[in-house]
GUNU-452056 format. One record per residue (C-alpha): residue in three letters; x, y, z. Coordinates in steps of 0.5 Angstrom, whole numbers, padded with zeros to 4 digits, always signed. Each point is the difference from the previous one (the first is absolute). Example, Ala and Ser with C-alpha at 12.3 -4.5 7.8 and 13.67 -1.06 7.14 Angstrom:
BEGIN
ALA+0025-0009+0016SER+0002+0007-0002
***
This chain:
BEGIN
UNK-0020-0041+0047UNK-0004+0004+0005UNK+0003+0007-0002UNK-0001-0002-0008UNK-0008-0001+0002UNK+0000+0006+0004UNK+0003+0004-0006UNK-0005-0003-0005UNK-0006+0002+0005UNK+0003+0007+0001UNK+0000+0001-0007UNK-0007-0002-0002UNK-0003+0005+0005UNK+0004+0005-0002UNK-0001-0001-0008UNK-0006+0005-0002UNK-0006-0002-0002UNK-0007-0002+0001UNK+0002-0006+0005UNK-0002+0003+0007UNK+0003-0003+0007UNK-0007-0003+0001UNK+0001-0004-0007UNK+0007-0002+0002UNK+0000-0007+0003UNK+0000+0000+0007UNK+0007-0004+0001UNK+0003+0006-0004UNK-0002+0005+0005UNK+0002-0004+0006UNK+0007-0002-0003UNK+0001+0008+0001UNK-0001-0001+0007UNK+0002-0007+0001UNK+0006+0001+0005UNK-0005+0004+0005UNK-0006-0005-0001UNK+0005-0006+0001UNK+0003+0003+0007UNK-0005+0006+0002UNK+0000+0003+0007UNK-0005+0004+0003UNK+0004+0007-0001UNK+0001-0001-0007UNK-0006-0004-0003UNK-0004+0006+0000UNK+0003+0003-0006UNK+0000-0006-0004UNK-0007-0001+0001UNK-0002+0007-0002UNK+0004-0001-0006UNK-0004-0006-0001UNK-0007+0003+0001UNK+0002+0006-0004UNK+0000-0005-0006UNK-0007-0002+0001UNK+0001-0007-0003UNK-0006-0004+0000UNK+0003-0006+0003UNK+0004+0003+0005UNK-0005-0001+0006UNK+0000-0007-0001UNK+0007+0000+0000UNK+0001+0004+0007UNK-0006-0004+0003UNK+0005-0007-0001UNK+0006+0004+0001UNK-0003+0002+0007UNK-0002-0007+0001UNK+0007-0003-0001UNK-0002-0003-0007UNK+0005+0003-0004UNK+0006-0004-0002UNK+0006+0003-0004UNK+0004-0005-0005UNK+0008+0000+0002UNK+0002-0001-0008UNK-0003+0006-0003UNK-0003+0004+0006UNK-0008-0001-0003UNK-0005+0001+0005UNK-0005-0006+0000UNK-0005-0004+0004UNK+0000-0007+0001UNK-0006-0005-0001UNK+0002-0004+0007UNK+0005+0002+0005UNK+0000-0007+0003UNK+0002-0003-0006UNK+0007-0001-0003UNK+0002+0002-0005UNK-0004+0006+0000UNK-0005+0001-0006UNK+0001+0008-0002UNK-0005+0004-0002UNK+0000+0007-0004UNK-0003+0005+0004UNK-0004+0003-0005UNK-0003-0006-0004UNK+0001-0005+0006UNK+0002-0005-0005UNK+0006-0005+0001UNK+0006+0003-0002UNK+0005-0006+0002UNK+0002-0004+0007UNK+0006+0002+0005UNK+0002-0003+0006UNK-0001+0003+0007UNK+0007+0002+0000UNK+0000+0004-0007UNK-0006+0005+0002UNK+0000+0005+0006UNK-0007+0001+0004UNK-0001+0007+0001UNK-0001+0001+0008UNK-0002+0007+0001UNK+0000+0001+0008UNK-0006+0003+0004UNK+0001+0007-0001UNK+0001-0001-0008UNK-0006-0004+0000UNK-0004+0006+0003UNK+0003+0005-0005UNK-0002-0004-0006UNK-0007-0001+0003UNK-0001+0007+0001UNK+0002+0001-0008UNK-0005-0005-0001UNK-0005+0004+0003UNK-0001+0005-0006UNK-0001-0006-0005UNK-0005-0004+0005UNK-0004+0006+0001UNK-0002+0000-0007UNK-0001-0007-0001UNK-0007-0002-0002UNK+0000-0006+0005UNK-0003+0004+0007UNK+0004-0005+0004UNK+0006+0002-0003UNK-0002+0007+0002UNK-0002-0002+0007UNK+0007-0003+0001UNK+0003+0007-0003UNK-0004+0004+0006UNK+0003-0005+0005UNK+0007+0001-0002UNK-0001+0007+0000UNK-0003+0000+0007UNK+0006-0004+0003UNK+0005+0004-0003UNK-0003+0007-0002UNK+0004+0005-0004UNK-0001+0007-0002UNK+0000-0002-0008UNK-0006-0004+0001UNK-0004+0006+0001UNK-0001+0002-0007UNK-0001-0008-0002UNK-0006+0000+0005UNK-0003+0006-0001UNK+0000-0002-0008UNK-0003-0007+0002UNK-0005+0003+0005UNK-0003+0004-0006UNK-0001-0006-0005UNK-0001-0006+0005UNK-0007-0003-0001UNK+0001-0007+0004UNK-0004+0001+0007UNK+0005-0004+0004UNK+0006+0003-0003UNK-0003+0007+0001UNK-0002-0001+0007UNK+0008-0002+0001UNK+0002+0006-0004UNK-0004+0005+0004UNK+0004-0002+0007UNK+0007-0001-0003UNK+0000+0006-0004UNK-0002+0005+0006UNK+0005-0004+0004UNK+0006+0002-0005UNK-0003+0007-0001UNK+0001+0001+0008UNK+0007-0003+0000UNK+0003+0004-0006UNK-0004+0006-0001UNK+0003+0006+0002UNK-0006+0005+0000UNK-0004-0001+0006UNK-0007+0002-0004UNK+0002-0007-0004UNK+0001-0004+0006UNK-0006+0003+0004UNK-0004-0002-0007UNK+0002-0007+0000UNK-0001-0001+0008UNK-0007+0003-0001UNK-0001-0005-0006UNK+0001-0006+0005UNK-0007+0003+0004UNK-0004-0006+0001UNK+0005-0005-0003UNK+0000-0006+0006UNK+0005-0004-0003UNK+0006-0002+0004UNK+0005+0003-0005UNK-0004+0007+0001UNK+0000+0000+0007UNK+0008-0002+0000UNK+0001+0006-0004UNK-0003+0005+0004UNK+0002-0003+0007UNK+0007+0000-0003UNK-0001+0008-0001UNK-0002+0000+0007UNK+0005-0004+0003UNK+0004+0004+0006UNK+0006+0000+0004UNK+0001+0002+0007UNK+0004+0005+0003UNK+0002+0004+0006UNK+0003+0007+0000UNK+0000+0007+0005UNK-0005+0003-0005UNK-0005-0002-0005UNK+0003+0001-0007UNK-0003+0005-0005UNK+0003-0003-0006UNK-0003-0007+0001UNK-0006-0003-0002UNK-0003-0002+0007UNK-0005-0005+0001UNK-0001-0001+0007UNK+0003+0004+0007UNK+0000-0006+0005UNK-0001+0001+0007UNK+0005-0004+0005UNK-0004-0005+0004UNK-0006-0001-0005UNK-0002-0006-0003UNK+0004+0002-0006UNK+0006+0001+0003UNK+0002-0003+0007UNK+0004+0004+0005UNK+0006-0005+0000UNK+0000+0000-0008UNK+0000+0007+0000UNK+0006+0000+0004UNK+0003-0005-0004UNK+0000+0004-0006UNK+0003+0006+0004UNK+0006-0005+0002UNK+0001-0002-0007UNK+0000+0007-0003UNK+0005+0001+0006UNK-0004+0006+0002UNK+0000-0004+0007UNK+0004-0004+0004UNK-0002-0008+0001UNK-0004-0002+0006UNK+0002-0006+0004UNK-0004-0006+0002UNK-0001-0002+0007UNK+0003-0007-0001UNK+0006+0004-0003UNK+0000+0005+0006UNK+0000-0006+0005UNK+0006-0003-0004UNK+0004+0007+0000UNK-0002+0001+0008UNK+0003-0007+0001UNK+0006+0000-0004UNK+0002+0007+0005UNK-0001-0003+0007UNK+0005+0002+0004UNK+0000-0001+0008UNK-0007-0001+0000UNK-0002+0006-0004UNK-0001+0003-0007UNK+0001+0007-0001UNK+0000+0001+0007UNK-0007-0003+0001UNK+0000-0006+0005UNK-0002-0006-0004UNK-0005-0002+0005UNK-0004+0006-0002UNK+0000-0001-0008UNK-0007-0003+0001UNK-0004+0005-0004UNK+0001+0003-0007UNK+0001+0007+0003UNK+0006-0003+0004UNK+0003-0003-0006UNK-0001+0006-0004UNK+0004+0004+0006UNK+0005-0005+0000UNK+0001+0000-0008UNK+0000+0007+0000UNK+0006+0000+0005UNK+0004-0005-0005UNK-0001+0005-0006UNK+0002+0005+0004UNK+0007-0004+0002UNK+0000-0002-0007UNK-0001-0007+0001UNK-0007+0000-0004UNK-0003+0003-0006UNK-0004+0005+0001UNK-0008-0001-0001UNK-0006+0005+0000UNK-0005+0000+0005UNK-0007-0001-0001UNK-0001+0008+0001UNK+0006+0001-0005UNK-0004-0005-0005UNK-0006+0004+0001UNK+0003+0006-0002UNK+0004-0003-0006UNK-0007-0002-0003UNK-0003+0006+0001UNK+0006+0004-0003UNK-0001-0004-0007UNK-0005+0000-0005UNK-0002-0007-0003UNK-0003-0001-0007UNK-0001-0004-0005UNK+0002+0002-0007UNK-0002-0002-0007UNK+0005-0003-0004UNK-0004+0004-0006UNK+0003+0008+0000UNK-0006+0003-0003UNK-0006+0002+0005UNK-0005+0000-0006UNK+0001-0007-0002UNK+0000-0003+0007UNK-0007+0004+0001UNK-0003-0003-0007UNK+0003-0007+0002UNK-0003+0001+0007UNK-0007+0002-0003UNK+0000-0005-0005UNK+0002-0006+0004UNK-0005+0002+0005UNK-0006+0000-0005UNK+0003-0007-0002UNK+0000-0003+0007UNK-0007+0002+0001UNK-0002-0003-0007UNK+0004-0006+0003UNK-0003-0001+0006UNK-0007+0000-0003UNK+0003-0005-0005UNK+0002-0004+0006UNK-0007+0000+0003UNK-0003-0002-0007UNK+0006-0006+0000UNK-0002-0002+0007UNK-0007+0000-0002UNK+0001-0004-0006UNK+0004-0005+0005UNK-0005-0001+0005UNK-0005-0001-0006UNK+0004-0005-0003UNK+0001-0004+0007UNK-0008+0001+0001UNK-0001-0003-0007UNK+0004-0006+0003UNK-0004-0001+0006UNK-0006+0001-0003UNK+0002-0006-0005UNK+0002-0004+0006UNK-0006+0002+0004UNK-0006+0000-0005UNK-0001-0008+0000UNK+0000+0001+0008UNK-0005+0005-0001UNK-0005-0006-0003UNK+0002-0005+0005UNK+0001+0004+0006UNK-0004+0006-0002UNK-0006-0003-0003UNK+0000-0007+0003UNK+0003+0001+0007UNK+0005-0005+0000UNK+0007+0001+0003UNK+0004-0003-0005UNK+0008+0000+0002UNK+0002-0004-0006UNK-0002+0006-0004UNK+0007+0002-0001UNK+0002-0007-0002UNK-0005+0000-0006UNK+0004+0006-0002UNK+0006-0004+0000UNK-0003-0005-0004UNK-0001+0005-0005UNK+0007+0002+0000UNK+0003-0007-0001UNK-0005-0001-0005UNK+0003+0005-0004UNK+0007-0002+0001UNK-0002-0007-0002UNK-0003+0003-0007UNK+0006+0004-0001UNK+0004-0006+0000UNK-0004-0003-0005UNK-0001+0006-0004UNK+0006+0004-0001UNK-0004+0006-0003UNK-0001+0004+0006UNK-0006+0004-0003UNK-0003-0006-0002UNK+0001-0004+0006UNK-0003+0006+0004UNK-0006-0001-0004UNK-0001-0007+0001UNK+0002+0000+0007UNK-0005+0005+0002UNK-0006-0004-0002UNK+0003-0007+0002UNK+0002+0003+0007UNK-0008+0002+0001UNK-0002-0007-0002UNK+0006-0003+0005UNK-0002+0004+0006UNK-0008+0000-0001UNK+0001-0008+0000UNK+0004+0001+0006UNK-0005+0004+0003UNK-0006-0004-0002UNK+0004-0006+0003UNK+0001+0003+0007UNK-0007+0003+0000UNK-0003-0007-0001UNK+0005-0004+0005UNK+0001+0005+0006UNK-0004+0007-0001UNK-0007-0003-0001UNK+0000-0003+0007UNK+0002+0006+0003UNK-0004+0006-0002UNK-0002+0005+0006UNK+0005-0003+0004UNK+0006+0005-0001UNK+0005-0002+0005UNK+0000-0008-0003UNK+0000+0003-0007UNK+0006+0004+0002UNK+0004-0005+0003UNK-0002-0005-0005UNK+0002+0005-0006UNK+0007+0001+0004UNK+0002-0007+0000UNK-0002-0001-0007UNK+0005+0006-0002UNK+0006-0003+0004UNK-0002-0006-0004UNK+0000+0003-0007UNK+0007+0004+0002UNK+0003-0007+0002UNK-0003-0004-0006UNK+0003+0006-0005UNK+0007+0000+0004UNK+0000-0008-0001UNK-0001+0001-0008UNK+0003+0006-0002UNK+0005+0001+0006UNK+0002+0006+0004UNK+0003+0005-0005UNK-0003+0005-0004UNK-0003-0002-0007UNK+0001+0005-0005UNK-0006+0003-0004UNK+0002+0005-0005UNK-0004+0005-0003UNK+0001+0002-0007UNK+0004+0006-0002UNK-0006+0004-0001UNK-0001-0001+0007UNK+0007+0001+0003UNK+0001+0007-0001UNK-0003+0006+0003UNK-0004+0006-0002UNK+0004+0006+0002UNK-0004+0007-0001UNK+0007+0004+0002UNK+0005-0001+0005UNK-0004+0000+0006UNK-0006-0004-0002UNK+0000-0007-0003UNK-0004-0006+0001UNK+0002-0007-0002UNK-0004-0003-0006UNK-0002-0006+0004UNK-0003+0004+0005UNK-0004+0003-0005UNK-0002-0006-0003UNK-0002-0003+0007UNK-0004+0007+0001UNK-0004-0001-0006UNK-0001-0008+0001UNK-0003+0002+0007UNK-0005+0005-0003UNK-0002-0005-0005UNK-0002-0005+0005UNK-0003+0005+0004UNK-0005+0002-0006UNK-0001-0008-0001UNK-0001-0002+0007UNK-0005+0006+0001UNK-0004-0002-0007UNK+0000-0008+0003UNK-0003+0002+0006UNK-0005+0006-0002UNK-0001-0002-0007UNK-0001-0008+0000UNK-0004-0005+0002UNK+0006-0003+0004UNK+0001+0007+0004UNK-0007+0000+0001UNK+0000-0007+0003UNK+0006+0002+0004UNK-0003+0006+0003UNK-0006-0004+0002UNK+0003-0005+0003UNK+0005+0005+0004UNK-0006+0004+0003UNK-0005-0006+0001UNK+0002-0007-0001UNK-0007-0003+0002UNK-0004+0005-0004UNK+0005-0002-0006UNK-0001-0007+0000UNK-0008+0001+0001UNK+0001+0004-0007UNK+0003-0006-0003UNK+0007+0002+0001UNK+0005-0006+0002UNK+0004+0004+0005UNK+0005-0006+0001UNK+0002+0001-0008UNK+0000+0007+0001UNK+0005+0000+0005UNK+0005-0005-0003UNK+0000+0005-0007UNK+0001+0006+0004UNK+0006-0003+0004UNK+0003-0003-0006UNK-0001+0007-0004UNK+0004+0004+0006UNK+0005-0006+0000UNK+0001+0001-0008UNK+0001+0007+0001UNK+0005-0001+0005UNK+0004-0004-0005UNK+0000+0005-0005UNK+0002+0005+0005UNK+0006-0005+0001UNK+0002+0000-0007UNK+0000+0008+0000UNK+0004+0000+0007UNK+0005-0005-0002UNK+0002+0004-0006UNK+0004+0005+0005UNK+0000-0004+0006UNK+0004-0006+0002UNK-0004-0006-0001UNK+0001-0004+0006UNK-0004-0005+0004UNK-0002+0005+0005UNK-0001+0006-0004UNK-0007+0000+0001UNK+0001+0002+0008UNK+0003+0006-0003UNK-0007+0002-0002UNK-0005-0003+0004UNK+0000+0005+0006UNK-0001+0006-0005UNK-0005-0003-0003UNK-0004-0001+0006UNK+0001+0007+0002UNK-0002+0002-0007UNK-0007-0003+0001UNK-0001+0002+0007UNK+0002+0007-0001UNK-0004+0001-0007UNK-0006-0004+0003UNK-0002-0007+0000UNK-0004-0003-0006UNK+0001+0006-0004UNK+0005+0000-0006UNK+0000+0008+0000UNK+0002+0000+0007UNK+0005-0005-0002UNK+0003+0005-0005UNK+0000+0006+0005UNK+0003-0004+0005UNK+0006-0002-0004UNK+0001+0007-0002UNK+0000+0002+0007UNK+0005-0006+0002UNK+0004+0001-0006UNK+0000+0008+0001UNK+0002+0000+0007UNK+0005-0006+0000UNK+0004+0005-0006UNK-0001+0006+0005UNK+0003-0003+0006UNK+0006-0003-0005UNK+0001+0007-0002UNK+0000+0003+0007UNK+0005-0006+0002UNK+0004-0003-0006UNK+0005-0003+0005UNK-0005-0005+0003UNK-0004-0004-0004UNK-0004-0004+0005UNK-0002+0007+0003UNK-0005+0000-0005UNK-0003-0007+0001UNK-0001+0002+0008UNK-0003+0007-0001UNK-0005-0003-0005UNK-0002-0005+0005UNK-0001+0005+0005UNK-0004+0005-0005UNK-0004-0006-0002UNK-0002-0002+0008UNK-0001+0008+0001UNK-0004+0000-0006UNK-0005-0005+0002UNK-0001+0003+0006UNK-0004+0005-0003UNK-0002-0003-0006UNK-0001-0008+0002UNK-0004-0001-0006UNK+0005+0003-0005UNK-0001+0006-0005UNK-0005-0003-0004UNK-0004-0004+0005UNK-0006-0005-0002UNK-0007+0003+0001UNK-0006-0004+0002UNK-0001-0008+0002UNK+0007-0001-0003UNK+0003+0005+0005UNK-0003-0003+0006UNK+0003-0007-0002
***
């Protein structure tokens, strides 16, 4: 039956007429190569694929993709290639490979699944490349480029060059401008073409571009009697230098069989001990073998007697090293190519260094925005009112838990954040007012008692939170549009949530500045801060202003908690992680000045990131050095960067 079917197919393809291979059913085309498709090998599948691709059949890419994914079956009864609707069902519903329509059912034993091995699947993937490169979907073209990058072939050169001339998608083109030079460098025969491809990578800081150039500049270490003239030498090495210690250099000589191996002192002692004869070793009394020179003499005597392997002396080792040349040799044979690669890579590394500095600056700025958001409420309660509130961190914690509770009730993450921000302000504003009315109002101008009282409230709030929510971290998930990161290139990237916190910090800076400088409340706050008695004589109620000011600072801390909770763990003691930095930010910036808080946060965040970059293996070092920096800083600027002037400064 299979033979008759094959004859019909061959006859149909051989009959002259207007029907081309592209117009013939795909099934007929596959039946010509049925046995090769059913039982392919990496050695023979290439010829089969070449024949299939040459047909230009429009349905072929889909078939190749499913063949590669092991989704093609062959019906045993007539040898037809089919797909199945659900591979887990029994009987299987068979689908036509062209129309996708059901053509019958069969048991799992009545069909054979085509299972090409990894090597065959790789060859199929290479054949798919030319179809994918011309696909309308940019994602398909990117997948084709990934396939080429993983396993490039010389045949890809013309395909990539043709695609480069017409590619208009910026993402695909950027990827193409890296993959194409890499393939040219790997397969082009003319050095001029390779050098042009290398120079095309100039300024490209992607990891792939740097990997391509580094591969050209990879070296092997060799040794010889003289420096070869016909090799591409990268570096001539000096034994005893940092790049080549003397021990490593001599080991190279031994490995190349250019010098005899040395013996360790321990092995030498073992040989001497094994050859003790009547209290002597090689004629040397054992009692005198207490120095290395005596042991060397005894060992040399054993060598002369044929009782030990000869080893070089220190002088012989030095002479052997001096009589040989050690060098690193480029794996790439062309000297102009490696020169071009080195020049291009040096330029890229310079740009990478600048980008890394910019990336570090952005990291410092993002950390500064977090510290500013955490400290801006404290800038009011401590900076303006002079109240040392050790429970400020717990207001941050309360805001984060408010966000968590809202998110458990409102599953839409974006909407839950929109609700949580004003609600957290209201909750922590109320907490701050309650705390001010019950405790703080009785302790103004008594800093030590205020510190102790608020520290006790801090511990109490943490314990209450543990009793209600437990000690485990609670999830507060950002929406998808905040979950990713913005990547400018392979060096610079910053998380979306940190960008959002930076913008939120700017908004609060502007809002707070307007409140303090453009509203009646701000005027009254500044009046009470500078001279409470004079403000009271002007009809201002200092008691009410203190209450509202403390509530405002606490409410801002609650909003900061919502923002911080989106990327940090929401735990009962999370506020303790920010209280110290918040106080340092306010002190360094200048007490009572929101501009100073902004500058202080920038200094603290930038300094911490710089220390972390210099000492990445020790995260605690940044905290320690930061505290030392603040202590040293206030010795020279005890009132901070932007200090208050006039009567308020004297207070």
